[in-house]
Every structure is written in C-alpha cells, then in structure tokens.
C-alpha positions as CSV (number, residue, x, y, z in Angstrom):
1,M,51.8,56.0,85.1
2,L,53.8,56.1,88.3
3,A,53.3,52.4,88.9
4,H,54.5,51.7,85.4
5,S,57.6,53.7,86.0
6,R,58.3,51.8,89.2
7,N,57.9,48.5,87.4
8,E,60.3,49.6,84.7
9,A,62.9,50.5,87.4
10,T,62.4,47.2,89.2
11,D,62.8,45.3,85.9
12,E,65.9,47.3,85.1
13,I,67.5,46.4,88.5
14,L,66.5,42.7,88.2
15,N,67.9,42.6,84.7
16,T,71.1,44.1,85.9
17,L,71.3,41.4,88.6
18,S,70.4,38.6,86.1
19,H,74.0,38.4,84.8
20,P,76.4,36.5,87.1
21,L,79.4,38.7,86.3
22,R,77.5,41.9,87.1
23,R,76.2,40.3,90.3
24,R,79.7,39.3,91.3
25,L,80.9,42.9,90.8
26,L,78.0,44.5,92.6
27,F,78.1,42.1,95.6
28,S,81.9,42.6,95.8
29,L,81.4,46.3,95.9
30,Y,78.7,45.9,98.5
31,E,81.0,43.7,100.7
32,R,84.1,45.9,100.4
33,D,85.4,47.8,103.4
34,S,83.2,50.9,103.2
35,D,86.0,53.1,104.6
36,S,88.1,52.6,101.4
37,G,85.3,53.7,99.0
38,E,86.8,52.0,96.0
39,L,87.2,48.4,95.0
40,P,90.2,47.3,93.0
41,L,88.9,44.9,90.4
42,H,91.7,42.4,91.1
43,R,90.0,41.9,94.5
44,V,86.7,40.7,93.1
45,S,86.6,37.1,94.4
46,N,86.2,34.1,92.1
47,L,86.7,36.2,89.0
48,A,89.0,34.4,86.5
49,F,90.9,37.5,85.3
50,E,93.4,35.3,83.6
51,E,90.8,34.1,81.1
52,E,90.7,36.3,78.1
53,N,87.0,35.9,77.5
54,V,86.2,37.0,81.1
55,R,88.4,40.1,80.7
56,V,86.9,41.0,77.4
57,E,83.3,40.6,78.7
58,L,84.2,42.5,81.9
59,Y,85.9,45.5,80.3
60,H,83.9,45.8,77.1
61,M,80.4,44.8,78.2
62,Q,79.6,44.5,81.9
63,L,81.5,47.4,83.4
64,P,80.2,49.8,80.8
65,K,76.7,48.6,81.4
66,L,77.0,49.1,85.2
67,E,78.5,52.5,84.7
68,E,75.9,53.5,82.1
69,K,73.1,52.6,84.6
70,G,74.9,54.7,87.2
71,Y,75.3,51.9,89.7
72,V,79.1,52.1,89.6
73,C,81.8,54.6,88.7
74,W,84.6,52.8,86.9
75,D,88.2,54.2,86.8
76,G,89.9,52.3,84.0
77,D,93.2,53.9,84.7
78,E,93.2,52.7,88.4
79,D,91.2,49.6,87.6
80,T,88.8,50.3,90.4
81,I,85.0,50.8,90.9
82,T,83.1,52.8,93.4
83,E,79.5,53.4,94.1
84,G,77.9,55.3,91.3
85,P,75.2,58.0,91.6
86,E,72.4,55.5,91.3
87,W,73.9,53.0,93.8
88,N,71.1,53.7,96.2
89,Q,68.6,52.3,93.7
90,I,70.2,48.8,93.7
91,E,71.8,48.7,97.1
92,P,68.6,47.8,99.0
93,L,68.1,44.7,96.8
94,L,71.7,43.7,97.2
95,R,71.4,44.0,101.0
96,L,68.2,41.9,101.0
97,L,69.8,39.2,98.9
98,Y,73.0,39.3,100.9
99,N,71.2,39.0,104.2
100,H,69.2,36.0,103.0
101,L,71.8,34.3,100.9
102,N,71.7,31.0,102.8
103,E,67.9,30.8,102.1
104,L,68.5,31.0,98.3
105,P,68.7,28.0,96.0
106,S,72.3,26.6,95.9
107,Q,73.0,27.9,92.4
108,L,72.4,31.5,93.6
109,R,74.4,31.3,96.8
110,G,77.7,31.6,94.9
111,T,76.8,35.0,93.5
112,A,78.3,36.8,96.5
113,S,81.8,36.1,97.6
114,L,80.5,34.1,100.6
115,P,81.3,30.4,100.4
C-alpha cells in the first residue's frame, strides 16, 4: 500500500508539471529571489498576460489547481504567489529539472525562464 501511495503522489506531481502554464509558474517561483518570498505574477517571464485566454486560464484554472494541491499560496488581491504548504513535495523535482535543463529536449528547455 505504501508503494501505491508513493506512485500516486509521483503521478500527481508529474501531472501538475505536465501543463506548460503550471510549469512556467512553478519554475518562476523556484527561480525568484528567495529573500522576497513572494512572486508578483506580472514577473512570470514569457507569460502573455495581455491575451485574454491566458488570463482566464491562469486565474480560473491553473492558479486554483496549484493552490488546491498546496504547491502555492495565491493572493488574488496582491496578485502574488508564494510557496504553499506542499511546496517541499514538488521542489525537489523542479530543482532536478532546473539543474539539468540543458540536457532536456529542446521543446522542454523553454519551460523555465532560462533562454
């Protein structure tokens, strides 16, 4: 049963990272200046906030999903995100991907804000 639970947790994390907008948000939070704690959403690189469909998906689908999973805390009034109570569950995989970004296929390299 324990192995099954770990597999479900792994599947949940990989599912979370499977969406490019969620990856962008999580990598941007990972890359932020850790002293500040919060990430203003307008600082998320390569995010086309001016596009209505991106804003709708971000605010009505992806941010609520990340918050529900506990990976981020979203302050809609301040338009910021911070590490959520479950951040430590996803951070090791973000770190691993980030540290090996140049080894990934080209279509995945653009998921972090690195060029």
